[in-house]
C-alpha positions in Angstrom: 43.7 -40.5 3.0 43.8 -36.7 3.6 41.2 -36.2 0.9 38.9 -38.7 2.4 39.1 -37.0 5.8 38.4 -33.6 4.2 35.4 -35.1 2.4 34.1 -36.6 5.7 34.3 -33.2 7.5 32.5 -31.4 4.7 29.6 -33.9 4.5 26.6 -33.3 6.7 27.2 -34.8 10.1 24.8 -37.5 11.2 25.4 -36.6 14.9 25.6 -32.8 14.5 23.3 -30.3 16.1 20.9 -30.2 13.1 20.7 -34.0 13.1 20.0 -34.2 16.8 17.3 -31.5 16.4 15.7 -33.4 13.5 15.6 -36.7 15.4 14.1 -34.9 18.5 11.4 -33.3 16.4 10.7 -36.5 14.6 10.5 -38.7 17.7 8.7 -36.2 19.9 6.5 -35.0 17.1 3.3 -34.8 19.2 5.1 -32.6 21.8 6.6 -30.4 19.1 3.3 -30.0 17.2 1.4 -29.2 20.5 4.1 -26.7 21.5 3.8 -24.9 18.1 0.0 -24.8 18.2 -0.2 -23.5 21.8 2.6 -21.1 21.2 1.1 -19.6 18.0 -2.4 -19.3 19.6 -0.9 -17.5 22.6 1.1 -15.2 20.4 -1.9 -14.5 18.2 -4.0 -13.6 21.2 -1.3 -11.3 22.7 -0.2 -9.8 19.4 -3.6 -9.0 17.9 -5.0 -7.8 21.3 -2.1 -5.9 22.7 0.1 -5.3 19.7 1.6 -1.9 19.0 -0.1 0.6 16.7 1.6 1.3 13.4 3.7 4.4 12.9 3.8 5.8 9.4 5.8 8.9 10.2 8.5 9.3 7.5 9.5 12.9 8.2 12.2 13.9 10.6 16.0 14.2 10.6 17.7 17.5 10.1 16.0 18.5 6.9 14.5 21.9 6.2 11.0 20.5 6.3 11.6 18.9 9.7 12.9 22.2 11.1 9.9 24.1 9.7 7.5 21.5 11.2 9.2 21.8 14.6 8.8 25.6 14.6 5.2 25.4 13.6 4.4 22.8 16.3 6.2 24.9 19.0 4.8 28.4 18.1 1.6 27.7 16.2 -0.3 25.1 18.2 -3.5 26.2 16.6 -2.3 24.9 13.2 -2.0 21.4 14.5 -4.5 18.7 13.6 -5.6 17.2 10.3 -7.9 18.8 7.9 -10.2 17.8 5.0 -10.9 19.7 1.8 -14.3 19.9 0.3 -14.2 20.6 -3.4 -17.3 21.7 -5.3 -18.0 22.0 -9.1 -21.3 23.1 -10.4 -22.1 23.4 -14.1 -24.8 26.0 -13.5 -22.6 27.8 -10.9 -22.6 27.6 -7.2 -25.2 30.4 -6.9 -28.0 28.5 -8.6 -30.7 28.1 -5.9 -31.0 24.4 -6.2 -27.2 23.9 -6.2 -26.8 26.2 -3.2 -29.4 24.4 -1.3 -27.6 21.1 -1.9 -24.1 22.5 -1.1 -25.3 24.1 2.2 -27.0 20.9 3.2 -23.7 19.0 2.7 -21.7 21.6 4.7 -24.3 21.5 7.5 -23.9 17.7 7.7 -20.1 17.9 7.8 -20.2 20.7 10.4 -22.5 18.6 12.6 -20.1 15.7 12.7 -18.5 15.1 16.2 -15.1 14.8 14.6 -15.1 18.1 12.7 -14.6 21.7 13.9 -16.4 24.8 12.6 -16.7 24.7 8.8 -16.6 28.0 6.8 -19.1 28.1 4.0 -17.7 29.2 0.6 -20.6 31.6 0.4 -19.1 33.5 3.4 -15.6 34.0 1.9 -15.2 35.1 -1.8 -11.7 33.7 -1.8 -13.1 30.2 -1.6 -14.9 30.6 -5.0 -13.4 31.0 -8.5 -14.2 34.1 -10.5 -16.6 32.2 -12.8 -18.5 31.0 -9.7 -18.4 27.4 -10.9 -15.8 25.9 -8.5 -15.6 26.4 -4.7 -13.7 24.9 -1.9 -13.5 25.0 1.9 -11.4 23.5 4.7 -12.9 21.2 7.3 -10.8 21.0 10.5 -10.8 17.7 12.4 -11.1 17.9 16.2 -8.4 15.3 16.8 -5.0 14.6 15.2 -5.5 10.9 14.8 -9.0 10.3 13.7 -9.9 6.7 12.9 -10.7 6.2 9.2 -14.0 4.5 10.2 -15.1 7.8 11.6 -14.1 9.7 8.4 -15.7 7.2 6.0 -19.3 8.5 6.7 -18.2 12.0 5.7 -16.7 10.7 2.5 -20.0 8.8 1.8 -22.0 11.9 2.5 -20.1 13.9 -0.1 -20.1 11.2 -2.7 -23.9 10.7 -2.4 -24.5 14.4 -2.8 -22.9 14.4 -6.3 -25.0 14.3 -9.4 -27.2 16.3 -11.7 -24.4 18.7 -12.8 -22.9 19.0 -9.3 -19.7 17.2 -8.4 -18.3 17.1 -4.9 -15.1 15.5 -3.6 -13.6 15.2 -0.1 -9.8 15.3 -0.1 -7.1 15.1 2.5 -4.9 12.4 3.9 -7.6 11.0 6.3 -10.3 11.0 3.6 -7.9 9.2 1.2 -7.2 6.5 3.8 -10.8 6.2 4.8 -12.0 5.3 1.3 -9.1 3.0 0.5 -10.5 -0.5 0.7 -8.6 -3.2 2.7 -6.1 -5.4 0.8 -8.8 -8.0 0.4 -8.4 -11.7 -0.3 -5.3 -11.3 -2.4 -3.1 -13.4 -0.1 -5.7 -16.2 -0.2 -5.5 -16.2 -4.0 -1.7 -16.5 -3.6 -2.0 -19.5 -1.2 -4.4 -21.3 -3.6 -2.1 -20.7 -6.5 0.8 -22.0 -4.4 -1.2 -25.1 -3.6 -1.8 -25.8 -7.3 1.9 -25.3 -8.1 2.9 -27.6 -5.3 0.4 -30.3 -6.3 1.8 -30.2 -9.9 5.4 -30.3 -8.6 4.9 -33.1 -6.1 1.9 -34.9 -7.6 0.7 -35.6 -4.1 -1.9 -33.9 -1.9 0.0 -34.9 1.2 3.3 -33.5 0.0 1.5 -30.4 -1.2 -0.2 -29.8 2.1 2.9 -29.9 4.4 4.6 -26.7 3.0 1.2 -24.8 3.0 0.3 -25.7 6.6 3.8 -25.1 7.9 4.0 -21.7 6.2 0.5 -20.6 7.4 1.1 -21.6 11.0 4.5 -19.9 11.0 3.0 -16.8 9.4 0.3 -16.4 12.0 2.9 -16.6 14.8 5.3 -14.3 12.9 2.8 -11.5 12.3 1.5 -11.7 15.9 5.1 -11.6 17.2 6.0 -8.6 15.0 3.0 -6.7 16.4 4.4 -7.3 19.9 7.9 -6.3 18.8 6.4 -3.1 17.6 6.4 -1.8 21.2 10.2 -1.8 21.0 10.6 -0.8 17.4 7.6 0.9 15.8 6.7 -0.4 12.3 4.6 1.2 9.5 1.2 -0.3 8.6 2.5 -1.6 5.3 5.1 -3.8 7.1 2.3 -6.3 7.9 1.5 -6.7 4.2 5.2 -7.0 3.3 5.7 -9.5 6.1 2.7 -11.6 4.9 4.0 -11.6 1.3 7.6 -12.5 2.3 6.6 -14.9 5.1 4.3 -16.8 2.8 6.8 -16.9 0.0 9.9 -18.0 2.0 7.8 -20.2 4.4 6.4 -22.3 1.5 9.7 -22.3 -0.4 11.8 -23.4 2.6 9.3 -26.2 3.4 9.3 -27.1 -0.3 13.1 -27.5 -0.3 13.1 -29.8 2.8 10.2 -31.9 1.6 11.9 -32.4 -1.7 15.1 -33.7 -0.1 13.0 -35.9 2.2 11.2 -37.5 -0.8 14.5 -38.0 -2.6 16.0 -39.7 0.5 12.9 -42.0 0.7 13.4 -42.8 -3.0 17.0 -43.7 -2.3 15.9 -46.3 0.3 16.2 -44.4 3.6 13.7 -45.0 6.4 11.5 -42.0 7.3 13.5 -41.0 10.3 16.9 -41.1 8.5 15.3 -39.4 5.5 14.1 -36.6 7.9 17.6 -36.3 9.3 19.2 -36.2 5.9 16.7 -33.5 4.7 17.3 -31.3 7.7 21.1 -31.6 7.6 21.2 -30.8 3.9 18.2 -28.7 2.7 17.5 -27.6 6.3 21.1 -26.3 6.6 20.7 -24.4 3.4 17.4 -23.0 4.7 19.1 -21.8 7.9 21.8 -20.0 5.8 19.2 -18.6 3.4 17.0 -17.3 6.1 19.9 -15.8 7.9 20.9 -14.0 4.7 17.4 -12.6 4.3 17.4 -11.3 7.8 20.9 -9.8 7.5 19.9 -8.2 4.2 16.7 -6.7 5.8 18.6 -5.4 8.8 20.8 -3.5 6.3 17.9 -1.0 6.2 19.0 0.2 9.6 21.9 1.9 7.8 19.4 4.3 6.3 18.9 5.9 9.7 15.1 6.1 9.1 12.7 5.1 11.8 10.0 3.8 9.4 12.5 1.7 7.4 14.1 0.4 10.6 10.7 -0.7 11.9 9.9 -2.3 8.5 13.2 -4.3 8.6 12.8 -5.5 12.2 9.2 -6.5 11.7 9.8 -8.4 8.5 12.9 -10.1 10.0 10.8 -11.4 12.9 8.4 -13.0 10.4 11.2 -14.6 8.4 12.9 -16.0 11.6 9.7 -17.6 12.7 9.3 -19.3 9.3 12.9 -20.6 9.4 12.2 -22.0 12.9 9.1 -23.7 11.6 10.9 -25.2 8.7 13.6 -27.0 10.8 11.4 -27.9 13.8 7.7 -28.1 12.9 8.2 -29.6 9.5 10.3 -32.6 10.8 7.4 -33.3 13.2 4.9 -33.3 10.4 7.2 -35.6 8.5 7.1 -38.0 11.5 3.3 -38.2 11.1 3.4 -38.7 7.4 6.3 -41.2 7.1 6.0 -43.2 3.8 2.6 -41.6 3.2 4.2 -38.4 1.9 3.4 -39.6 -1.6 -0.2 -40.5 -0.8 -3.1 -39.2 -2.9 -1.0 -39.0 -6.0 -1.9 -37.8 -9.5 -2.9 -41.0 -11.3 -1.1 -40.1 -14.5 2.3 -39.8 -12.9 2.7 -43.5 -12.2 1.8 -44.5 -15.8 4.3 -41.9 -17.1 7.1 -43.4 -14.9 6.2 -46.9 -16.0 6.4 -45.9 -19.7 9.8 -44.3 -19.0 11.3 -47.6 -17.7 11.6 -48.9 -21.2 13.5 -45.9 -22.4 17.3 -46.2 -22.5 19.2 -44.4 -19.7 20.9 -42.0 -22.1 17.5 -40.8 -23.4 16.1 -40.3 -19.9 18.1 -37.2 -19.2 16.0 -34.4 -17.9 15.3 -31.2 -19.8 17.4 -29.3 -17.2 20.4 -31.6 -17.9 20.1 -31.2 -21.6 19.7 -27.4 -21.2 22.8 -27.2 -19.0 24.7 -29.1 -21.6 23.7 -26.6 -24.3 24.8 -23.6 -22.1 28.1 -25.3 -21.2 28.9 -25.9 -24.8 28.6 -22.1 -25.6 29.2 -20.5 -22.2 30.6 -17.1 -23.4 27.8 -16.3 -25.8 25.2 -17.5 -23.3 26.7 -15.3 -20.5 27.0 -12.2 -22.7 23.5 -12.6 -24.1 22.0 -13.1 -20.6 23.9 -10.1 -19.2 22.9 -7.9 -22.1 19.2 -8.7 -21.6 19.4 -7.7 -17.9 21.3 -4.5 -18.7 18.7 -3.5 -21.3 15.9 -4.1 -18.7 17.8 -2.0 -16.2 18.2 1.0 -18.5 15.0 2.8 -17.3 16.4 2.9 -13.8 18.6 5.8 -14.8 15.5 8.0 -15.0 13.9 6.8 -11.7 12.2 9.5 -9.7 11.1 9.1 -6.1 8.0 10.5 -4.3 5.2 9.6 -2.0 1.7 8.9 -3.5 -1.0 11.5 -3.1 -4.6 12.0 -4.3 -3.5 12.7 -7.9 -2.3 9.1 -8.4 -5.3 7.3 -6.8 -8.0 5.5 -8.7 -10.3 8.0 -10.4 -13.4 6.8 -8.7 -12.1 7.9 -5.3 -13.6 11.1 -3.7 -10.0 12.2 -2.9 -9.1 12.1 -6.6 -12.3 14.0 -7.5 -11.4 16.7 -5.0 -7.8 16.9 -6.4 -9.2 17.3 -9.9 -11.7 20.0 -9.1 -9.2 22.0 -7.0 -6.5 21.7 -9.7 -9.0 23.0 -12.4 -10.3 25.9 -10.3 -7.3 27.0 -8.2 -4.3 25.4 -9.9 -2.5 22.0 -9.4 -0.2 23.6 -6.8 -3.0 24.2 -4.3 -2.7 20.6 -3.2 1.1 21.0 -2.8 1.5 24.2 -0.7 4.9 25.2 0.7 4.9 26.4 4.3 7.7 28.8 5.2 8.7 29.3 8.9 11.5 31.1 10.7 12.3 32.2 14.3 12.2 35.9 15.0 11.0 38.5 17.5 8.2 41.0 17.3 10.6 43.7 16.2 12.0 41.7 13.3 8.9 40.0 12.3 8.6 41.7 8.9 9.1 39.1 6.2 7.4 41.0 3.5 10.6 41.2 1.4 11.0 37.4 1.6 7.3 36.9 0.7 7.7 39.2 -2.2 10.8 37.4 -3.4 9.1 34.0 -3.1 6.0 35.4 -4.9 8.1 36.6 -7.8 9.9 33.3 -8.3 9.1 31.4 -11.5 6.9 28.5 -10.7 5.1 30.2 -7.7 1.4 31.1 -8.3 1.0 33.3 -5.2 2.2 33.7 -1.6 0.1 34.5 1.4 1.0 37.4 3.8 3.2 36.5 6.7 1.7 35.7 10.1 3.4 36.1 13.5 2.9 33.6 16.3 1.1 34.8 19.4 4.3 34.6 21.4 6.0 36.7 18.8 8.8 34.2 18.4 8.1 32.8 14.9 6.7 33.8 11.5 5.1 31.7 8.9 3.5 32.1 5.4 2.5 29.8 2.5 3.2 29.8 -1.2 1.4 27.7 -3.9 3.4 26.3 -6.8 2.0 26.3 -10.3 2.8 22.6 -10.6 1.5 19.6 -8.7 2.7 17.4 -5.9 4.2 14.7 -8.2 5.7 17.1 -10.8 9.5 17.1 -11.1 9.2 20.9 -11.5 7.9 21.2 -8.0 11.0 19.5 -6.6 13.2 21.7 -8.7 11.3 24.8 -7.4 11.9 23.8 -3.7 15.6 23.4 -4.3 15.8 26.7 -6.1 14.0 28.5 -3.2 16.4 27.0 -0.7 19.6 27.4 -2.6 19.1 30.7 -4.3 15.9 32.8 -3.5 15.8 32.6 0.3 19.5 33.1 1.1 19.4 36.4 -1.0 16.1 37.7 0.2 16.3 36.9 4.0 19.5 38.8 4.7 21.1 35.8 6.5 18.0 34.8 8.5 17.2 31.1 8.4 13.9 30.6 6.6 12.8 27.0 6.3 10.6 25.5 3.6 8.3 22.8 5.0 4.8 21.3 4.5 3.9 17.8 3.2 5.2 18.5 -0.3 8.7 19.7 0.9 8.8 16.8 3.5 8.2 14.3 0.6 11.0 15.9 -1.4 13.4 15.9 1.6 12.6 12.2 2.3 13.3 11.2 -1.2 16.6 13.1 -1.2 17.6 11.5 2.1 16.8 8.0 0.9 18.6 8.5 -2.4 21.7 9.8 -0.7 21.9 6.7 1.6 20.8 4.1 -0.9 24.4 3.2 -2.1 25.8 2.8 1.4 22.9 0.5 2.3 23.4 -1.6 -0.8 27.2 -2.0 0.0 26.4 -3.1 3.6 23.8 -5.6 2.5 26.1 -7.1 -0.1 29.1 -7.3 2.2 27.2 -8.9 5.1 25.4 -11.3 2.8 28.7 -12.4 1.2 30.1 -13.3 4.5 27.2 -15.7 5.1 27.4 -17.2 1.6 31.2 -17.7 1.9 30.6 -19.6 5.1 28.2 -21.9 3.3 29.7 -22.5 -0.1 33.4 -22.0 1.0 34.3 -20.3 -2.2 35.1 -16.6 -2.8 34.6 -17.0 -6.6 31.0 -18.3 -6.4 30.2 -15.8 -3.7 31.3 -12.9 -5.9 29.4 -14.4 -8.9 26.3 -14.5 -6.8 26.6 -10.9 -5.7 27.1 -9.6 -9.3 24.2 -11.6 -10.7 21.9 -10.6 -7.8 22.6 -6.9 -8.4 22.0 -7.3 -12.1 18.6 -9.0 -11.6 17.5 -6.4 -9.0 18.6 -3.5 -11.3 16.5 -5.2 -14.1 13.5 -5.3 -11.7 14.0 -1.6 -10.9 14.0 -0.8 -14.6 10.8 -2.7 -15.2 9.1 -0.8 -12.3 10.2 2.5 -13.8 8.9 1.5 -17.3 5.6 0.4 -15.9 4.9 2.9 -13.1 6.8 6.0 -14.2 6.6 5.7 -18.0 3.2 4.1 -18.0 4.1 1.0 -20.1 1.2 -1.5 -19.5 0.5 0.5 -16.3 -3.3 0.6 -16.7 -3.4 -3.2 -17.5 -1.5 -3.9 -14.3 -3.8 -1.7 -12.1 -1.9 1.6 -12.0 -4.4 4.5 -12.4 -1.8 6.9 -14.0 1.8 7.5 -14.5 3.6 8.4 -11.2 7.0 8.5 -9.6 8.2 5.4 -7.8 7.2 5.4 -4.1 10.2 6.5 -2.1 10.5 3.5 0.2 9.9 0.8 -2.5 13.4 0.6 -4.1 15.2 0.8 -0.7 13.0 -2.0 0.8 13.1 -4.1 -2.3 16.9 -4.4 -2.5 17.5 -6.2 0.8 14.4 -8.3 0.3 15.3 -9.4 -3.2 19.0 -9.8 -2.4 18.1 -12.1 0.4 15.6 -14.0 -1.6 17.9 -14.4 -4.6 20.5 -15.9 -2.2 17.8 -18.5 -1.2 18.0 -20.0 -4.7 21.7 -19.5 -4.9 22.2 -21.4 -1.6 19.9 -24.2 -2.7 21.5 -24.6 -6.1 25.1 -24.2 -5.1 24.8 -26.5 -2.1 23.7 -29.3 -4.5 26.4 -28.4 -7.0 29.0 -28.5 -4.3 27.8 -31.9 -3.0 28.2 -33.3 -6.6 31.6 -31.6 -7.0 32.9 -33.1 -3.8 31.5 -36.5 -5.0 32.9 -36.3 -8.5 35.6 -33.7 -8.7 34.2 -32.6 -12.0 32.8 -29.0 -12.2 30.9 -29.5 -15.4 29.3 -32.7 -14.2 28.5 -31.1 -10.8 26.8 -28.1 -12.4 24.8 -30.3 -14.8 23.6 -32.6 -12.0 23.1 -29.9 -9.5 21.0 -28.0 -12.0 19.0 -31.1 -12.9 18.4 -31.9 -9.2 17.2 -28.4 -8.3 15.6 -27.1 -11.5 12.2 -28.5 -10.7 12.1 -27.3 -7.1 13.6 -23.9 -7.9 11.1 -23.4 -10.7 8.2 -24.4 -8.4 9.6 -22.2 -5.6 9.9 -19.2 -8.0 6.4 -19.8 -9.4 5.1 -19.7 -5.8 6.9 -16.5 -5.1 5.7 -14.9 -8.3 2.1 -16.0 -7.6 2.2 -14.5 -4.1 3.9 -11.3 -5.1 1.6 -10.6 -8.1 -1.4 -10.8 -5.9 -0.5 -7.4 -4.6 -1.6 -6.1 -8.0 -5.1 -7.1 -7.1 -5.1 -4.8 -4.0 -5.8 -1.0 -3.8 -2.5 0.3 -2.6 -0.4 1.7 -5.5 2.8 1.5 -3.4 2.3 -2.2 -2.6 1.5 -2.8 -6.2 4.9 -1.4 -7.2 6.7 -3.5 -4.6 4.9 -6.7 -5.6 5.5 -6.1 -9.3 9.2 -5.5 -8.8 9.7 -8.5 -6.6 7.8 -10.8 -9.0 9.9 -9.6 -11.9 13.1 -10.0 -10.0 12.2 -13.6 -8.9 11.3 -14.4 -12.5 14.6 -13.1 -13.8 16.5 -14.8 -11.1 14.9 -18.2 -11.6 15.2 -18.1 -15.4 18.0 -15.9 -16.8 20.3 -16.1 -13.8 19.9 -19.7 -12.5 19.3 -21.4 -15.9 21.8 -19.4 -18.0 24.2 -17.2 -16.2 25.1 -19.6 -13.4 26.0 -22.6 -15.6 27.7 -20.4 -18.2 29.9 -18.5 -15.7 30.7 -21.6 -13.7 31.8 -23.3 -16.9 34.0 -20.4 -17.8 35.6 -20.4 -14.3 36.2 -24.1 -14.1 38.2 -25.1 -11.0 38.6 -21.5 -10.1 35.0 -21.7 -8.9 36.2 -23.3 -5.7 39.0 -20.9 -4.9 39.3 -20.0 -1.3 42.4 -18.3 0.2 44.6 -20.7 2.1 42.7 -23.8 1.0 42.9 -26.2 -1.9 39.7 -26.9 -3.8 38.3 -30.3 -2.8 38.7 -33.3 -5.1 36.8 -36.5 -5.3 38.4 -39.6 -3.7 39.6 -42.4 -6.0 36.6 -44.5 -4.7 34.2 -41.7 -5.6 35.8 -41.2 -9.0 35.5 -44.9 -9.7 31.8 -44.9 -8.6 31.1 -41.9 -10.9 32.8 -43.8 -13.8 30.6 -46.8 -13.2 27.5 -44.6 -13.1 28.5 -43.0 -16.4 29.1 -46.4 -18.0 25.7 -47.6 -16.7 
């Protein structure tokens, strides 16, 4: 009697809040659909018209580079504003009459632009030309700090069109690099089309295929518009939109897929459409709520990093995920009310004939491939678990050599003008010219002599040369620059910055605080700050996610298993990123122009995203396993049936995620390529090695200990349920 009461309380309630919500959305489907359409259109108008501008500022904090930048902004206002760098290479030399005429024409056009300040010709300053007179450079100041890339693009085109006939010109600088970077393009559309094909194969019905797609797209439109409005409260970087689209599409389609699958199963069991909708929402819908909550909690773990850009990224993406969860449990039941029994309409013709042929096969031979596979793993659980764990550890090995940095012109596609500028400047003036270090210190006019510091910096191994010190007009600060012999992405440059700060400057400055800044040093400081806070963020994400998972599965053992497996799969994904991006394995085939460090924010944003997404599959699988365990009291049978019932939908969901994430490889942004590759690999590992091998193997090894919860006995099936299971087995 006690066991029966316990089973009743743990079963989905037909009169609970989710059931009432499902009935309301089903019965008032026209009102719900109209509300969603009007609401999304209103959000789209407001968000895309009045949304906040992106904020890509990653510097700040209490770092050396932040202090140097603050001094420069305060005492050297004339140094503010962006600049472009024109690089020139002439095989016949820049003094050839025809070459000079072409160069001066380009400089005149650049100087005449309304967005540029006065341009100094390299013919007016011998320091701007190499000794062999084959390579020259000049700086082009921009009149405003935030110039639109549409205004810079004509300048890039002017420079590119002037190249040829033995003269190569390139326009470098952050604004030029962004101006010639093409938009992401139709990559997401390709992902949606691929998802549609996968859903059609999985469901065999155009109607069942269409519901997840339409639900996810409508939710995504509303989510992106809402995140733009939320940007007024918490500014987000521009790449947050792309991440939100990738994640929103992935989880939106997956969540709808889970619910539609349970709805179709309920119809197949004889339920009417309304009761099937209620059952789908109270089971799969409940799992979706927990899964979506886990994703949001994991994302908000980025707040621990204390970084404005990452906080904006977390909040923006969380908004998109919350909207997709809301659509899954409200909009989708309304759609199911319109489809009813027609959910299986427009089917693949071959599926019916296949089912008819299967009716003559004995029941024992109709076991699914997933059931047979689970049986194999459960017969040899220890070797299976050890082999799967070893594979993931091997994949994770490269992560030990991971280096973090931000991309610059040197890692861009080689047909870009910014890369051409970098290549010419590196050849003529050294690779460190594009990675200058800017030194700044507070002082007064009497103590403005920093020549001893400049001399010490200039003598340091790795420094090509240092410029003379310059005193601010108010006499309160001094600054000078030094150019490394190595480039922006070289590890030696990072080592040099740390050597200057830890050894050279303290000895040479006589106790005066001299700060090392500039874009190069800011990138190094940002990578150091992210690395130092990565482990605390991981710990917070895991702990908060475990609390949510324990509340759902009501088992400490399974929750800990999930945490360990998720960390292993993410570590393996990190390792693959390092091997491809940093080591160059298959990099060119996957669209990476050259070997490069991993973009600083990619690993730290990937972890909460992947941990949350991995929990989606964990929640969906374990919730079905638990249903079977509470029905049968047999862990082995529960795992086998749970895996059989979810293998198809998890495989389809993972395939959709992988298809959507890999579309980022078709885009131009090398950072987004890294993120998409890593997330696709992690989902692939999670849906295959983890769900198909590690989960059944480890649960088989743990047995009844899987259901351990402090202060609570593991549930057992009632005698009636055990008798029913026995009858099913004999049948």
